[in-house]
Steps between C-alpha positions, in 0.01 A plus 500: 500500500617852426443632849604867464305732271645838400260785428595843367307815416530862405213650698571677826223301666620146562187337370656190349315231315533234234596751230799607711642145531843482338616149577509229766812336640580184693733671749500829686855568382398486133199722569726756671742492204212592270381773738848656503497519117165677474618857578769461232262358238178695560527874561121526543477251789415651838444190709589130514358217710617147577207278598569170676218273382553253785494739796306782325756754620585799282820703489439843348765726348473851366739626236651839580765655276562164333557317830289251691377589847318238702176632636430428865132515592430559864 
């Protein structure tokens, strides 16, 4: 099973959804490699998410000045 799904979008609101799915990966490491490439490949992207299908946990990143910043919700 490809456990980790990577989503990416260009809207400021982190709505997410099936249309924002880029790809799924078997390991978290491979998903993170893809996430690190997104700011270099897509200048319109504002946010990225890694969704763990097994635990249903989401890691959210915003892209600021071409760099990833993990978003911490409190």
